[in-house]
C-alpha positions in Angstrom: 69.0 57.1 -3.8 66.7 57.1 -0.8 64.4 59.7 -2.5 64.4 57.7 -5.7 63.3 54.6 -3.9 60.5 56.5 -2.2 59.2 57.8 -5.5 59.2 54.3 -7.1 57.5 52.9 -4.0 54.8 55.3 -4.2 54.1 54.6 -8.0 53.7 50.9 -7.2 51.3 51.5 -4.4 49.1 53.6 -6.8 49.3 50.9 -9.6 48.7 47.9 -7.4 44.9 48.3 -6.7 44.4 48.8 -10.6 46.2 45.6 -11.5 44.8 43.5 -8.6 41.1 44.5 -9.6 41.6 42.8 -13.0 41.6 38.8 -13.3 42.5 36.6 -16.1 40.0 34.0 -17.3 40.5 31.3 -20.0 37.7 30.8 -22.5 37.3 27.7 -24.6 35.7 28.6 -27.8 34.3 25.9 -30.3 32.7 26.4 -33.7 29.6 24.1 -33.6 28.4 25.3 -37.2 29.1 23.8 -40.5 30.8 27.0 -41.8 34.0 29.0 -41.0 33.3 31.8 -38.6 35.0 34.9 -37.4 34.8 35.1 -33.5 34.2 38.5 -31.7 33.8 39.5 -28.1 32.1 42.6 -26.8 33.3 43.8 -23.5 31.0 46.1 -21.6 33.2 47.7 -18.9 31.9 48.9 -15.5 32.6 52.5 -16.3 30.3 52.3 -19.3 32.9 52.0 -22.0 32.3 49.3 -24.7 35.1 47.5 -26.6 34.3 45.2 -29.6 37.3 43.1 -30.8 37.8 40.2 -33.2 39.4 37.2 -31.5 40.2 34.7 -34.3 38.6 32.6 -37.0 37.5 29.0 -36.4 36.9 26.2 -38.9 33.9 24.0 -38.5 34.4 22.0 -35.3 37.6 23.8 -34.3 38.2 24.6 -30.8 40.6 27.4 -29.4 41.4 28.9 -26.1 41.6 32.7 -25.4 42.6 34.3 -22.1 41.1 37.7 -21.3 41.0 40.0 -18.3 37.8 41.0 -16.6 37.3 43.4 -13.7 34.4 43.4 -11.2 31.4 44.9 -12.9 32.5 43.9 -16.5 30.4 41.7 -18.8 31.7 40.0 -21.8 29.7 38.4 -24.7 31.0 36.2 -27.5 29.5 35.6 -30.9 30.4 34.6 -34.4 29.6 35.5 -37.9 30.1 33.3 -41.0 30.5 34.2 -44.7 26.8 34.4 -45.2 26.5 37.1 -42.7 24.7 34.7 -40.3 25.3 35.7 -36.6 25.5 33.2 -33.8 23.6 33.5 -30.7 25.3 35.8 -28.1 26.9 33.9 -25.2 27.0 36.4 -22.3 29.0 36.1 -19.1 29.5 38.7 -16.3 32.4 38.9 -13.9 30.4 37.4 -11.1 29.6 34.3 -13.2 33.0 33.6 -14.3 34.6 34.4 -10.9 32.9 31.3 -9.5 34.7 29.0 -12.0 37.8 31.0 -12.7 39.9 27.8 -12.1 38.2 26.2 -15.1 38.0 26.5 -18.7 34.8 28.5 -19.6 33.1 26.9 -22.5 31.7 29.2 -25.2 30.0 27.4 -28.1 29.5 29.4 -31.3 25.9 28.4 -32.4 24.0 29.8 -35.4 20.3 29.0 -34.8 18.4 26.9 -37.3 15.8 28.9 -39.0 12.2 27.5 -38.7 8.8 28.5 -39.7 7.1 26.6 -36.8 3.8 28.0 -36.0 3.2 27.7 -32.2 -0.1 26.8 -30.8 -1.5 27.9 -27.5 -2.9 25.3 -25.0 -6.3 26.4 -26.4 -5.3 25.9 -29.9 -4.0 22.4 -29.1 -7.2 21.5 -27.2 -9.3 22.5 -30.4 -7.0 20.3 -32.4 -7.5 17.3 -30.0 -11.3 18.1 -29.9 -11.7 17.8 -33.6 -9.6 14.7 -33.9 -11.8 11.6 -34.2 -9.4 9.3 -32.5 -7.6 11.5 -29.9 -10.6 13.5 -28.6 -11.1 11.0 -25.8 -8.2 12.7 -24.1 -10.4 15.7 -23.5 -13.2 13.6 -22.0 -11.3 12.1 -19.1 -12.8 12.9 -15.6 -10.7 15.9 -14.4 -12.1 15.4 -10.8 -10.7 12.0 -10.3 -7.8 11.7 -12.8 -4.2 12.2 -11.8 -2.4 12.4 -15.2 -3.6 9.4 -17.0 -4.3 7.3 -14.0 -7.9 6.5 -15.3 -6.4 4.7 -18.3 -3.8 3.0 -16.0 -6.7 1.6 -13.8 -8.4 0.1 -16.7 -5.3 -1.3 -18.3 -6.1 -4.9 -19.2 -8.4 -5.2 -16.2 -11.7 -6.2 -17.6 -13.8 -9.4 -18.1 -14.1 -10.9 -21.5 -17.2 -9.9 -23.4 -20.2 -12.0 -22.9 -19.8 -12.0 -19.0 -22.7 -11.4 -16.6 -22.1 -9.1 -13.7 -24.4 -8.5 -10.8 -23.9 -5.0 -9.4 -24.9 -3.0 -6.4 -24.9 0.5 -7.9 -25.1 2.1 -4.5 -21.5 0.9 -3.7 -20.4 0.1 -7.3 -19.2 -3.3 -6.6 -20.0 -6.7 -7.7 -22.1 -8.8 -5.4 -21.1 -12.3 -6.9 -18.1 -13.6 -8.9 -19.0 -12.8 -12.5 -20.4 -15.5 -14.7 -17.5 -16.1 -17.2 -18.3 -16.9 -20.8 -19.6 -20.3 -21.7 -20.2 -22.1 -25.1 -22.3 -19.3 -26.5 -19.7 -16.5 -26.3 -17.2 -15.0 -28.8 -16.1 -11.5 -29.7 -15.0 -9.5 -32.9 -13.1 -6.3 -33.6 -16.0 -4.3 -35.1 -14.0 -1.2 -36.0 -10.4 0.0 -35.6 -9.2 3.4 -36.4 -5.9 5.3 -35.8 -4.7 8.9 -36.1 -1.8 11.1 -35.0 -1.3 14.8 -34.2 1.9 17.0 -34.0 2.0 20.5 -32.6 4.4 23.0 -31.2 2.6 24.3 -28.1 3.3 27.6 -26.4 1.9 27.6 -22.8 1.5 31.4 -22.5 0.8 32.6 -26.0 -2.9 33.2 -25.5 -3.7 31.8 -22.1 -5.4 28.6 -21.0 -8.6 27.3 -22.5 -11.5 26.5 -20.3 -10.6 24.0 -17.5 -12.7 21.1 -18.9 -11.0 21.2 -22.4 -7.4 22.0 -21.5 -7.2 19.8 -18.2 -5.3 17.0 -20.0 -2.9 19.3 -21.7 -2.2 21.2 -18.5 -1.6 18.0 -16.5 0.9 16.9 -19.1 2.7 20.2 -19.1 3.0 19.9 -15.3 4.4 16.3 -15.7 6.9 17.5 -18.3 7.7 20.6 -16.3 7.1 22.8 -19.3 7.6 26.5 -18.4 7.3 27.9 -21.9 7.1 25.9 -25.1 7.0 22.2 -26.0 6.9 20.0 -29.1 4.2 17.3 -28.7 3.2 14.2 -30.8 0.2 12.0 -30.1 -0.5 8.6 -31.7 -3.4 6.3 -30.9 -5.2 3.4 -32.3 -8.7 2.5 -31.0 -10.9 -0.5 -31.5 -14.5 -1.2 -31.0 -14.8 -4.9 -29.7 -18.3 -6.3 -29.8 -19.8 -9.5 -28.5 -20.8 -11.9 -31.1 -22.5 -15.2 -30.6 -21.0 -18.3 -32.2 -22.6 -19.7 -35.2 -24.0 -22.5 -33.1 -25.6 -20.4 -30.5 -27.3 -17.0 -29.8 -28.0 -14.9 -26.8 -31.4 -16.5 -26.2 -29.6 -19.7 -25.4 -28.1 -18.1 -22.4 -31.3 -18.7 -20.4 -31.0 -22.4 -21.2 -27.5 -22.6 -19.9 -27.1 -24.6 -16.7 -24.4 -22.3 -15.5 -26.7 -19.2 -16.0 -29.5 -20.7 -14.2 -27.2 -21.4 -11.1 -25.9 -17.8 -11.4 -29.5 -16.5 -11.3 -30.4 -18.4 -8.3 -27.3 -17.0 -6.6 -28.5 -13.5 -7.6 -32.1 -14.2 -6.3 -30.6 -15.1 -2.9 -29.2 -11.6 -2.6 -32.6 -9.9 -2.9 -35.0 -9.8 0.0 -37.6 -7.3 -1.3 -37.5 -6.8 -5.1 -40.1 -4.0 -5.2 -37.9 -1.9 -2.8 -34.5 -2.9 -4.0 -35.1 -2.8 -7.7 -33.3 0.6 -8.1 -30.3 -0.6 -6.3 -29.3 -3.8 -8.3 -28.4 -4.2 -11.9 -27.6 -7.3 -13.9 -25.4 -6.5 -16.9 -24.2 -8.6 -19.8 -21.0 -7.0 -21.1 -21.5 -6.5 -24.9 -18.9 -4.1 -26.2 -15.6 -2.3 -25.3 -14.2 0.9 -26.7 -10.5 0.0 -26.3 -7.3 1.7 -26.7 -5.0 -0.7 -28.5 -2.1 1.6 -28.4 -1.6 5.3 -27.1 1.7 7.0 -27.2 2.5 10.6 -26.2 5.8 12.1 -27.1 7.2 15.5 -25.9 10.2 17.7 -26.0 10.7 20.9 -24.0 12.1 24.1 -25.5 13.8 26.7 -23.4 14.3 30.4 -24.0 18.0 31.2 -25.0 19.0 33.7 -22.3 22.3 35.6 -22.0 23.3 33.3 -19.0 22.2 30.0 -20.7 24.5 27.2 -19.6 25.2 25.1 -22.8 27.7 22.5 -22.0 29.8 21.3 -24.9 29.3 17.7 -23.6 25.4 17.8 -24.2 24.1 18.1 -27.8 21.6 20.8 -28.2 19.4 22.2 -31.0 18.9 26.0 -31.2 16.0 27.5 -33.2 15.3 31.1 -34.3 11.5 31.2 -34.1 8.8 34.0 -34.2 9.0 33.7 -30.4 12.7 34.3 -30.2 15.8 32.0 -30.0 15.1 28.8 -28.2 16.9 25.5 -27.6 16.1 22.0 -26.7 18.3 19.7 -24.8 17.7 16.8 -27.1 17.1 16.4 -30.9 14.6 13.7 -30.4 11.2 13.5 -28.6 11.1 11.5 -25.5 8.2 9.2 -24.5 5.9 10.9 -22.0 3.2 8.2 -21.8 2.1 5.1 -23.4 -0.6 2.4 -22.7 -2.0 -0.6 -24.4 -5.2 -2.5 -24.1 -7.0 0.1 -21.9 -10.7 0.1 -22.1 -12.1 3.7 -22.3 -15.8 2.8 -22.2 -17.9 -0.4 -21.4 -21.3 -1.0 -22.8 -23.7 -3.7 -21.7 -27.2 -5.1 -22.3 -29.2 -4.3 -19.2 -31.0 -7.5 -18.0 -32.1 -5.9 -14.8 -35.9 -5.7 -15.8 -35.8 -9.2 -17.1 -34.0 -10.3 -14.1 -36.4 -8.8 -11.5 -39.4 -10.1 -13.5 -37.9 -13.6 -13.6 -37.2 -13.2 -10.0 -40.9 -12.6 -9.4 -41.7 -15.4 -11.8 -39.3 -17.7 -9.8 -41.1 -16.6 -6.6 -44.4 -17.4 -8.3 -43.2 -20.9 -9.4 -42.1 -21.6 -5.9 -45.4 -20.5 -4.5 -47.3 -22.6 -7.1 -45.1 -25.6 -6.2 -45.8 -25.1 -2.5 -49.6 -24.8 -3.2 -49.6 -28.1 -5.3 -47.8 -29.8 -2.6 -50.3 -28.5 0.0 -53.2 -29.7 -2.3 -51.7 -33.1 -2.5 -51.1 -33.4 1.2 -54.7 -32.2 1.9 -56.2 -34.7 -0.5 -54.2 -37.5 1.0 -55.4 -36.5 4.5 -59.1 -36.4 3.2 -58.7 -39.9 1.8 -57.2 -41.1 5.2 -60.0 -39.5 7.1 -62.7 -40.7 4.9 -61.4 -44.2 5.2 -61.6 -43.9 9.0 -65.2 -42.4 8.6 -66.4 -45.4 6.7 -64.7 -47.7 9.4 -66.5 -45.9 12.3 -70.0 -45.7 10.6 -72.3 -46.3 13.6 -75.2 -47.6 11.5 -73.9 -49.3 8.4 -77.3 -51.0 8.0 -79.0 -47.6 7.6 -76.2 -45.6 6.1 -74.4 -47.0 3.1 -70.9 -45.3 2.5 -68.9 -46.3 -0.6 -65.4 -47.5 0.5 -62.4 -46.5 -1.5 -60.8 -48.9 -4.0 -57.4 -49.6 -2.7 -56.3 -50.6 -6.3 -57.3 -47.0 -7.6 -54.1 -44.9 -7.5 -55.9 -41.7 -8.0 -59.3 -41.8 -6.5 -61.7 -38.8 -7.1 -62.7 -36.5 -4.4 -66.1 -35.7 -5.9 -68.0 -38.8 -4.4 -66.5 -38.0 -1.0 -67.5 -34.4 -1.2 -70.9 -35.3 -2.4 -71.3 -37.8 0.4 -70.2 -35.4 3.1 -72.6 -32.8 1.8 -75.5 -35.2 2.7 -74.0 -36.2 6.1 -74.8 -34.8 9.5 -73.3 -35.7 12.9 -74.8 -38.5 14.8 -76.5 -38.0 18.2 -75.3 -40.3 21.0 -77.8 -42.6 22.6 -79.1 -42.0 26.1 -78.0 -44.8 28.6 -80.5 -47.4 29.9 -81.4 -46.4 33.5 -84.0 -49.2 34.2 -83.3 -51.7 36.9 -84.0 -54.6 34.6 -81.1 -57.1 34.0 -81.1 -56.4 30.4 -80.1 -52.8 31.0 -76.5 -53.8 31.6 -76.4 -55.4 28.0 -78.1 -52.5 26.5 -75.6 -50.0 28.1 -72.7 -52.1 26.6 -74.2 -51.8 23.2 -75.0 -48.1 23.9 -71.4 -47.3 25.0 -70.0 -49.0 21.8 -72.5 -47.1 19.7 -71.7 -43.8 21.3 -67.9 -44.3 21.0 -68.4 -44.9 17.2 -70.6 -41.7 17.0 -67.9 -39.8 18.7 -65.2 -41.1 16.2 -67.5 -40.7 13.3 -68.3 -37.2 14.3 -64.7 -36.3 14.8 -63.6 -37.7 11.3 -66.6 -35.9 9.7 -65.7 -32.6 11.3 -62.0 -33.1 10.2 -63.1 -33.8 6.7 -65.2 -30.7 6.6 -62.3 -28.8 7.8 -59.9 -30.2 5.3 -62.2 -29.5 2.4 -62.3 -25.9 3.6 -58.5 -25.8 3.5 -58.5 -27.4 0.1 -61.0 -24.9 -1.2 -58.6 -22.1 0.0 -55.6 -23.7 -1.5 -57.3 -24.1 -4.9 -58.4 -20.3 -4.7 -54.8 -19.3 -3.7 -53.4 -21.4 -6.6 -55.8 -20.0 -9.1 -55.0 -16.5 -8.1 -51.2 -16.7 -8.1 -51.4 -18.7 -11.5 -53.4 -15.9 -13.0 -50.9 -13.1 -12.0 -48.4 -11.7 -14.4 -45.2 -10.7 -12.5 -43.3 -10.5 -15.7 -45.0 -7.1 -16.3 -44.1 -5.8 -12.8 -40.8 -4.3 -13.8 -40.1 -2.3 -16.8 -36.7 -1.4 -18.4 -35.1 1.9 -17.3 -35.6 3.4 -20.8 -38.8 1.6 -21.6 -37.0 -0.7 -24.1 -36.9 -4.6 -23.8 -33.8 -5.6 -21.9 -32.1 -7.3 -24.7 -32.3 -4.1 -26.8 -31.4 -1.7 -24.1 -27.6 -1.4 -24.4 -26.2 1.3 -22.1 -22.8 2.6 -21.0 -21.7 1.4 -17.7 -19.0 2.4 -15.4 -15.7 0.5 -16.4 -14.6 0.5 -12.7 -17.3 -2.1 -11.9 -16.0 -4.4 -14.6 -12.5 -4.7 -12.9 -11.2 -8.1 -12.0 -10.8 -8.3 -8.2 
């Protein structure tokens, strides 16, 4: 009996390591196809042996459990086959993977891939499609140096002034120098043109590599945002409008200059400029004339993943599996998700460049101010001449010998010509020498002489002042004639040599932002 027990114990010790190395695992197998399938498993053992065995059949949607033993180093793969000899994708699990979740039921979906003839594009191919799309090609023209995703559009989102607005800009700093002049009675706008289009593509990121950086920048940024590692289905929809300024039937653009609000705005612009000749390149006066606007942009995307042996497909999450020319792929959703959308963003702003007209009007305005000052100076000098002439007549030392015509106080606008003619014939009086005799009459003579000499002194003073005032008046007349003959409106020409109202240019939309 003792020897028999020892023999039995030895056999148990030999068999124990073999049985302890194998573990049982429960697999929950579900038929996700529309047909009845036969389920098989293929067991690759660690010693190189391969066993293929049928498990059971499953009706569409049916779920059954199966417990199998695996040893360290083993790998098991499940697959199904329907009556049309269509084979499902192989769900492969190795011992290490199932060992981590051995206490759980291990899901194994039987999925037969949908057959598709999808033609995959490379990034370069999608870029070419976008480039030739009349609506969506703007996506390739965004500034890659400053754009993060579609932030350029986000910044412009409903953030512009109405058409017909004047903005005065410092192009050196790209900022507005004054609050813009909002539209007045002469402003309205119209949708001149509206176009829409869409584009659908299955895009493979690595099929033929990237296109050049300028063309593929937008697509690459979008792939980064979607975290696309391999393939994606993309759909673009956009509607663009060209919105133009249009004067109302009762007004036109030329009436702007007669608008009181515009005149005040111009005066405020003039106050910003010290030296127009020097500062002309720095300042610009724009009249916003048209917007190229994105009425609606929607970008949808769905990522596809390579179907690998260790793909984790949960039964709780619906999936779509495709058999493509790039192999078996799956998506986590059957619908495309919205990646980006924007409404009312302005792509480009165009404006009439009033800068040359503005600077010429600035010089004309300065000219008018100078003329007005010269006219005032003339008037003041004329009044001073009349006052001095009245005094000259009053202090005439010898009225019996020199007849001077007095001004008529009833004449509101006396002429300077008689005064000038009179002055041209006048010369200064010489004072009389005092009487130095000892006679008694000398005292009386000296009294008369002193009175005469005082009148001479005053007469000569007024005469000298009159001559000086006439010289100043002649200079003022010459200055007025010179400034009146100047043509400052020809000092500044338009940047393109076209009259300001016809010179419509594209301006930076950033400067049209409401602040």
